[in-house]
C-alpha positions in Angstrom: -7.9 49.7 -38.7 -8.4 52.5 -36.3 -8.0 52.0 -32.9 -9.9 55.4 -30.9 -13.0 54.9 -30.6 -15.8 57.0 -32.8 -16.4 60.2 -30.9 -20.1 60.7 -30.4 -20.8 65.2 -30.0 -22.1 65.6 -26.6 -25.9 66.7 -29.0 -26.6 63.0 -29.0 -26.1 60.1 -31.9 -24.9 60.6 -34.7 -27.7 59.0 -36.6 -29.4 61.3 -34.6 -27.7 64.5 -35.9 -28.4 63.1 -39.9 -31.9 62.8 -39.0 -31.4 66.3 -37.6 -30.0 68.0 -41.0 -33.1 65.9 -42.6 -35.7 67.2 -40.7 -34.2 71.3 -40.8 -36.3 74.0 -41.5 -33.9 75.2 -43.4 -31.6 73.9 -46.0 -28.6 71.9 -44.6 -25.0 71.0 -46.9 -22.8 68.3 -46.5 -19.4 67.4 -48.0 -17.8 65.4 -50.0 -14.8 63.6 -48.0 -13.0 60.2 -48.8 -10.9 59.5 -46.2 -9.3 60.3 -42.8 -7.3 63.4 -43.5 -10.4 64.6 -46.3 -13.2 63.9 -43.2 -11.5 65.9 -40.6 -11.1 69.1 -42.7 -14.3 68.8 -43.4 -15.5 68.8 -39.5 -12.9 72.4 -39.4 -13.9 73.5 -42.2 -17.6 73.8 -40.3 -19.9 71.5 -42.3 -21.9 69.6 -40.1 -22.4 66.0 -42.3 -19.9 64.3 -44.5 -20.9 62.8 -47.8 -19.2 59.6 -48.0 -18.7 59.6 -51.7 -18.5 56.1 -53.7 -16.9 57.9 -57.1 -13.9 59.8 -54.1 -13.8 56.8 -52.0 -12.8 54.0 -55.2 -11.2 57.4 -56.6 -8.6 57.3 -53.6 -8.4 53.8 -54.3 -7.0 53.9 -58.0 -10.0 51.8 -59.4 -13.3 53.2 -61.4 -16.7 53.7 -60.0 -17.6 49.6 -61.0 -18.1 48.7 -57.1 -14.7 47.1 -58.0 -13.6 48.4 -54.3 -15.1 45.5 -52.3 -17.7 46.9 -49.4 -15.5 45.8 -47.0 -12.7 47.8 -47.9 -15.0 51.0 -48.5 -16.1 49.7 -44.8 -12.3 50.0 -43.5 -11.5 53.2 -44.7 -15.3 54.7 -43.2 -14.1 53.2 -40.0 -11.0 56.1 -39.8 -13.5 58.3 -40.9 -15.5 57.8 -38.1 -12.8 57.8 -35.6 -11.2 61.4 -36.6 -14.6 63.4 -36.6 -17.9 63.9 -34.7 -20.2 64.8 -37.3 -22.7 62.0 -39.1 -20.9 61.0 -42.1 -24.3 59.6 -45.0 -22.0 56.7 -46.7 -23.3 56.8 -50.6 -24.0 53.0 -50.9 -24.7 51.9 -54.4 -26.8 49.4 -54.9 -26.4 48.0 -51.6 -23.4 46.1 -52.8 -25.9 42.7 -53.6 -29.2 41.7 -52.3 -31.5 42.1 -49.4 -28.9 40.5 -47.3 -26.1 42.4 -47.8 -28.3 45.2 -47.2 -28.6 43.7 -44.0 -25.1 43.1 -43.2 -23.8 46.6 -44.2 -26.6 48.2 -42.4 -24.7 46.4 -39.1 -21.5 46.4 -40.0 -21.8 50.9 -40.6 -23.5 51.3 -37.1 -21.2 49.6 -35.3 -18.6 52.2 -36.7 -21.2 54.8 -35.6 -21.6 55.8 -39.9 -24.9 58.0 -38.9 -27.2 56.7 -42.6 -26.6 54.5 -46.1 -28.1 55.9 -49.9 -28.7 53.3 -51.9 -29.9 53.4 -55.3 -32.0 51.8 -57.5 -30.3 50.0 -60.1 -28.6 46.5 -61.0 -25.2 45.0 -59.1 -22.8 46.0 -60.3 -23.9 49.5 -60.6 -21.9 52.3 -63.1 -21.3 55.7 -61.9 -24.9 57.5 -62.9 -23.0 60.1 -65.4 -21.4 57.1 -67.6 -24.1 56.6 -70.0 -26.9 56.7 -67.2 -29.1 55.9 -70.1 -28.5 52.3 -70.6 -27.8 51.7 -67.7 -31.1 49.2 -66.4 -33.2 50.0 -62.8 -34.0 48.5 -60.6 -37.2 46.2 -59.9 -39.4 48.1 -57.6 -40.7 45.1 -55.3 -36.2 44.0 -55.2 -35.3 47.8 -54.2 -38.5 48.1 -51.7 -37.1 45.1 -50.3 -33.6 45.9 -49.8 -35.3 49.5 -48.0 -37.8 46.9 -45.3 -34.7 44.9 -44.7 -32.3 47.6 -43.9 -34.9 49.0 -42.1 -35.3 46.2 -40.3 -31.9 45.4 -39.4 -30.7 48.9 -37.8 -30.0 48.5 -33.7 -30.5 52.6 -34.2 -34.1 53.9 -34.9 -32.0 57.2 -36.1 -30.0 55.3 -38.4 -30.9 56.8 -41.7 -31.9 54.7 -44.9 -32.0 57.7 -48.6 -33.4 56.2 -51.3 -31.1 57.1 -54.1 -33.6 57.1 -57.7 -32.2 57.3 -61.1 -35.4 57.4 -63.3 -34.4 60.6 -64.6 -30.8 60.1 -65.3 -32.0 56.7 -67.0 -34.1 59.2 -69.3 -37.8 57.2 -67.8 -39.3 61.1 -67.2 -40.8 62.3 -63.8 -43.8 60.2 -63.8 -41.9 57.0 -63.3 -39.9 59.2 -60.8 -42.6 60.0 -58.5 -43.6 56.6 -58.9 -40.6 55.4 -57.8 -39.9 57.5 -54.7 -43.5 57.1 -53.5 -43.3 53.6 -53.6 -39.6 53.6 -51.3 -40.8 55.9 -48.8 -43.8 53.6 -48.2 -41.1 50.8 -47.9 -39.5 52.9 -45.6 -37.3 55.5 -47.1 -36.2 58.4 -44.1 -35.3 60.9 -47.4 -35.7 60.5 -51.4 -32.5 61.6 -52.8 -33.5 62.1 -57.0 -30.7 62.9 -59.6 -30.5 64.3 -62.7 -27.9 64.7 -65.4 -29.0 67.9 -66.4 -27.6 71.6 -65.8 -29.8 73.3 -65.1 -32.5 71.9 -62.4 -35.9 71.9 -64.1 -36.4 68.0 -63.7 -35.5 68.6 -59.9 -37.7 71.6 -59.1 -40.3 69.9 -61.1 -40.3 66.6 -59.3 -40.0 69.1 -55.4 -43.2 70.4 -56.8 -44.9 67.3 -57.6 -43.7 65.8 -54.2 -45.0 68.0 -52.4 -42.6 67.8 -49.8 -43.7 63.4 -48.8 -40.7 63.2 -47.4 -37.1 65.1 -46.9 -35.6 65.3 -50.2 -31.8 65.5 -51.0 -30.1 66.4 -54.2 -26.3 66.4 -55.5 -26.2 69.5 -58.3 -23.3 68.2 -59.5 -24.2 69.1 -63.4 -26.6 72.5 -62.2 -24.1 73.5 -59.6 -24.6 77.0 -60.8 -28.0 77.4 -59.5 -28.2 79.4 -57.3 -29.1 78.0 -53.7 -31.5 80.2 -52.9 -33.8 78.1 -56.2 -33.2 75.4 -53.6 -34.6 76.8 -50.2 -37.7 78.0 -52.5 -38.2 74.9 -53.9 -38.3 73.4 -50.5 -35.0 70.5 -50.7 -34.3 70.1 -47.2 -30.3 68.8 -48.3 -27.4 69.7 -50.7 -24.5 67.2 -51.1 -21.3 69.1 -52.4 -20.7 65.3 -54.1 -17.5 65.0 -55.2 -14.9 67.8 -54.9 -12.6 67.4 -52.8 -11.2 64.7 -54.3 -11.2 66.5 -57.4 -9.3 69.9 -55.3 -6.6 67.4 -54.5 -6.3 65.9 -57.8 -5.5 69.4 -59.1 -3.2 70.1 -56.3 -1.1 66.3 -56.6 -1.1 67.0 -60.3 0.6 70.7 -60.2 3.0 70.4 -57.3 4.0 66.5 -58.7 5.2 68.5 -62.6 6.6 71.1 -60.7 8.7 69.1 -58.3 9.9 66.9 -61.4 10.9 70.6 -63.2 13.0 72.1 -60.6 14.2 68.9 -59.2 14.0 70.0 -56.4 11.2 70.1 -53.9 12.1 74.2 -51.9 10.0 75.8 -54.4 7.0 74.6 -53.5 7.6 74.2 -50.2 6.0 77.3 -49.1 2.8 76.5 -50.9 2.2 72.8 -49.6 0.6 72.3 -46.2 3.8 72.1 -43.3 4.0 68.7 -41.9 3.1 70.9 -38.9 0.0 70.3 -40.0 -0.2 66.9 -41.0 0.5 66.0 -37.5 -2.0 67.9 -36.3 -5.2 66.4 -38.6 -3.6 63.7 -37.5 -4.0 63.3 -33.7 -2.7 65.2 -30.9 -1.4 62.3 -29.2 -0.1 60.9 -32.4 1.4 65.1 -32.9 3.0 64.8 -29.6 4.7 61.5 -30.3 5.7 63.1 -34.2 6.6 66.3 -32.2 9.6 64.3 -29.8 10.6 61.8 -32.4 11.0 64.6 -35.8 11.0 67.8 -34.4 13.3 67.1 -30.7 13.0 70.5 -28.8 12.1 72.7 -31.6 8.5 73.0 -29.8 10.9 74.4 -26.6 12.6 76.4 -29.1 11.2 80.7 -29.2 12.0 83.5 -32.0 13.4 87.0 -30.6 12.7 89.2 -33.6 14.4 92.7 -33.7 11.6 95.3 -35.1 12.5 98.6 -34.2 13.4 100.6 -37.4 11.6 101.8 -39.7 13.2 101.7 -43.2 13.6 105.2 -44.1 15.0 104.2 -47.4 11.7 103.1 -48.2 10.3 106.9 -48.0 6.2 107.4 -47.6 5.2 103.3 -47.3 7.8 104.0 -43.2 6.1 107.1 -42.5 3.2 105.8 -40.5 4.2 102.4 -40.0 7.3 100.0 -39.3 8.9 98.3 -42.0 7.8 95.2 -40.3 4.1 95.7 -41.3 4.8 96.7 -45.2 2.4 94.4 -47.1 4.0 91.8 -48.6 2.0 89.6 -51.2 -0.7 91.0 -49.5 0.5 90.3 -45.4 3.0 91.8 -43.8 6.1 91.0 -43.7 6.0 90.0 -39.4 2.6 87.9 -40.6 4.4 86.3 -42.7 7.4 85.6 -40.3 5.3 84.7 -37.2 3.3 82.4 -39.8 7.1 80.6 -40.6 8.0 80.5 -37.2 4.3 78.4 -35.9 5.1 76.3 -38.8 8.3 75.1 -37.3 6.8 74.7 -34.1 8.5 78.4 -32.8 5.5 78.9 -30.4 6.7 82.1 -28.6 7.6 85.3 -30.5 9.3 88.6 -29.0 9.2 91.3 -31.1 11.5 94.4 -30.1 9.3 97.1 -31.4 10.4 100.7 -31.6 8.9 103.2 -34.4 5.3 103.4 -34.5 5.5 100.6 -32.3 1.3 101.5 -31.8 1.4 100.1 -35.8 2.4 96.7 -34.7 -0.7 94.2 -34.8 0.7 90.9 -35.3 -1.3 88.1 -33.4 0.3 86.0 -31.1 3.6 88.0 -30.7 4.5 89.7 -26.9 6.0 93.3 -27.4 9.6 94.5 -25.8 9.7 98.7 -26.6 13.3 100.1 -27.3 12.6 102.9 -26.5 15.9 104.9 -27.9 15.6 103.2 -31.0 16.6 106.5 -33.4 19.7 107.3 -31.4 20.4 103.1 -30.4 21.2 100.1 -33.2 20.0 96.2 -33.1 22.0 94.6 -29.7 20.1 97.7 -27.6 16.7 96.3 -29.4 18.4 93.0 -28.1 19.1 93.7 -24.3 15.5 95.1 -24.5 14.3 91.6 -24.8 16.7 90.4 -22.7 15.1 88.6 -19.7 14.0 86.3 -22.9 17.6 85.5 -24.1 17.9 82.0 -22.6 16.5 78.5 -23.3 16.6 77.2 -27.3 16.1 80.6 -29.1 16.8 82.0 -32.0 16.8 85.7 -32.8 16.5 87.3 -36.5 15.9 90.3 -37.8 12.0 90.8 -38.8 12.6 91.9 -42.6 13.8 88.7 -43.8 11.7 86.6 -46.4 13.2 82.9 -46.8 11.8 79.7 -48.0 11.1 77.4 -45.0 13.6 74.5 -45.0 16.0 77.5 -44.1 14.8 78.1 -40.3 13.5 74.3 -40.8 17.6 73.4 -40.9 18.9 75.6 -39.0 16.7 74.2 -36.3 18.4 71.3 -36.8 21.9 72.0 -35.7 23.1 70.5 -32.3 25.9 73.4 -31.9 25.7 75.9 -29.3 25.7 78.9 -31.8 24.9 78.6 -35.1 25.2 81.6 -38.2 23.5 81.0 -41.3 24.8 81.8 -44.2 24.2 82.1 -48.2 27.3 81.1 -50.4 25.4 82.7 -53.3 28.2 85.7 -53.7 28.0 85.7 -57.0 25.3 87.6 -58.6 23.1 88.5 -55.1 20.3 91.1 -55.3 20.5 91.6 -51.8 20.3 95.5 -50.7 21.5 96.9 -48.1 25.1 96.8 -46.5 26.1 93.0 -47.1 27.7 91.4 -43.5 30.0 89.0 -45.6 30.8 86.3 -43.4 34.3 84.7 -43.4 34.7 80.8 -42.3 37.2 78.6 -42.1 35.9 76.7 -45.1 34.3 76.9 -48.0 30.5 75.9 -49.1 31.5 73.0 -50.6 27.7 72.3 -50.7 28.2 68.3 -50.7 25.9 65.7 -48.8 27.9 65.5 -46.0 29.7 68.5 -44.7 32.9 69.2 -43.0 32.3 71.5 -40.0 32.3 75.3 -40.2 33.2 77.9 -38.2 32.7 81.0 -38.4 35.7 84.0 -38.1 34.4 86.8 -38.7 31.3 89.4 -40.0 32.0 92.5 -41.3 31.8 94.9 -44.4 33.5 93.9 -47.5 36.9 95.3 -47.2 36.7 95.9 -43.9 39.1 93.1 -42.4 42.1 93.3 -45.1 43.9 90.9 -43.6 41.7 88.0 -44.4 40.9 86.0 -47.8 37.7 86.2 -50.6 34.3 86.4 -48.1 32.5 82.6 -48.1 29.0 83.8 -48.0 26.7 87.3 -46.3 25.4 86.3 -43.4 21.5 86.8 -43.5 20.4 88.5 -40.2 19.9 84.4 -38.6 21.7 82.9 -35.8 20.2 79.6 -33.5 21.3 79.9 -29.4 20.8 76.2 -27.6 22.3 75.3 -24.4 24.5 76.8 -23.8 24.4 79.6 -26.8 21.7 81.0 -25.0 24.5 82.1 -21.8 27.4 82.9 -23.9 24.7 85.5 -25.3 24.1 86.7 -22.0 27.7 87.3 -20.5 29.0 88.8 -23.8 26.3 91.7 -23.9 27.1 92.3 -20.8 30.3 93.1 -21.2 29.8 94.7 -24.4 27.1 97.1 -22.6 30.1 98.6 -20.7 31.6 100.1 -24.4 31.0 103.8 -24.9 30.2 102.9 -28.1 27.6 99.9 -26.8 24.7 102.6 -28.6 25.9 101.6 -32.1 26.8 98.1 -31.4 24.9 95.3 -34.1 24.8 91.9 -33.8 27.3 91.1 -35.6 29.4 93.1 -33.3 28.1 90.7 -30.0 29.2 87.6 -32.8 32.3 88.9 -33.0 33.0 89.4 -29.8 32.0 85.6 -29.0 33.8 84.3 -32.2 36.3 86.7 -30.3 36.2 85.1 -27.0 37.4 81.5 -28.3 32.9 80.3 -28.4 33.1 78.4 -31.8 29.9 79.8 -33.9 29.1 77.0 -35.9 27.9 78.2 -40.0 25.1 76.7 -41.8 25.3 77.2 -45.2 22.4 78.0 -47.9 22.0 78.5 -51.0 20.0 81.5 -51.8 16.0 81.0 -51.7 16.1 84.5 -48.8 15.7 88.5 -49.7 15.3 91.0 -47.1 14.0 93.8 -47.7 15.4 97.8 -47.1 14.3 99.3 -50.8 11.3 100.5 -53.2 13.3 97.3 -55.5 13.3 95.0 -52.6 9.3 95.7 -52.8 9.2 94.2 -56.3 11.1 91.0 -55.7 9.8 90.7 -52.3 6.2 90.4 -54.4 7.5 88.2 -56.7 9.4 86.0 -54.0 6.4 85.2 -52.3 4.2 83.9 -55.3 7.7 80.8 -55.6 9.8 83.1 -58.2 
């Protein structure tokens, strides 16, 4: 059971706000949800109310929409939904789960859980979904159904709790006259609104009912079958509320099927990790307190980690594409490179992002970043750019090139490293399609790709053949470095020492890393095997587009 108290909006009770939606002079919309996380998403999307669909609630339990899930099981789920939302919830209460006595108890239990209202339909218990042989389903006796409505209204404690009467006469093929007769009887019995249902693909029956009904009480519709009808048609007909009744559960099923097939085919999750919600998003939807506890347990110090992105260069090999903007602002798959990097940092709870800019600095407009400017970007190298962010060279940090694209797990696994200094090295040397002059990494051990990895240290970073005394390279440094604890101080001290050299303006990040290694500082290697690329040439643009689409 949920333990947090139900959150009530400052505008008043949830019941009062549902009643206001029914009485609103404009057409209102509510969306289906079937558990706590989908309910919170519906509210975050901006909807003013939630439809707790009987079909969707049954489906998420994996049972049929035939009252196979007990009403107490549904009420338990409603409590979770109510606890995490502030907007009103209208329950699809089927037939009221029994006779008038069941209805009285249902209303009391719903009010205890701050559910704003219930919709009951005039069919017999146990019910069957209206779109499964609806014309063969017998309807309830009018007097008996009116008794349920009266019992519910007499039992409610909040005067604004709403009972909506759902008329199934059109579904059952009994015609408009019977639908109007039943709706009027239900209104007189105390129903706060009438839900008129139809199985036709056109809204003709609904519009005819609305015209004859003439606004005697709010009319609610569920355009599952006639979904292509423009909503202005409903506005002109005087409809009060539209329920989008099953779209969240259907969307989740489609996503489940797509992702599960992909994981089975790939025998890996790396191909879909960037296409699904990050685990931090799940924590957020679970609530801030839960997120804080989960971060402390699973993410360690990630929330305190910051990033320094080197993005001062133009990218001359990209020719006219970078005439008015630096290469980090080139759009890959419709979004600038830097925007993609910033999103990935936020996925991994790297909250502070410092970007060293230079060429066309004014064109960099990624939100949520701090800029440091290398005014001498045209005549200096990477280390001079890093020096522009010297004030941020402390604590737990990641330093990387701004032209990188990578699967999210690469950064996540790097952040899990407990070493003071860690570099990411791609061991997939054969068939590499990375452009530019490769920074080959020479390490104490090759990548054995085993589950239990031995600690590997970096020996040197250089272009191939530049260090003949070393044997074959173990991989390629991808342009990503993580420092924590003493590692940040080591970098500051190394930067201060290298400033004294006459060639400082030409030095690179590999020069800094090599200086640290030569000074006896242990630099740990984190091996990966593909799943990244950098953008240095026109050919890289096409590859990058494919990469962002999971190819």
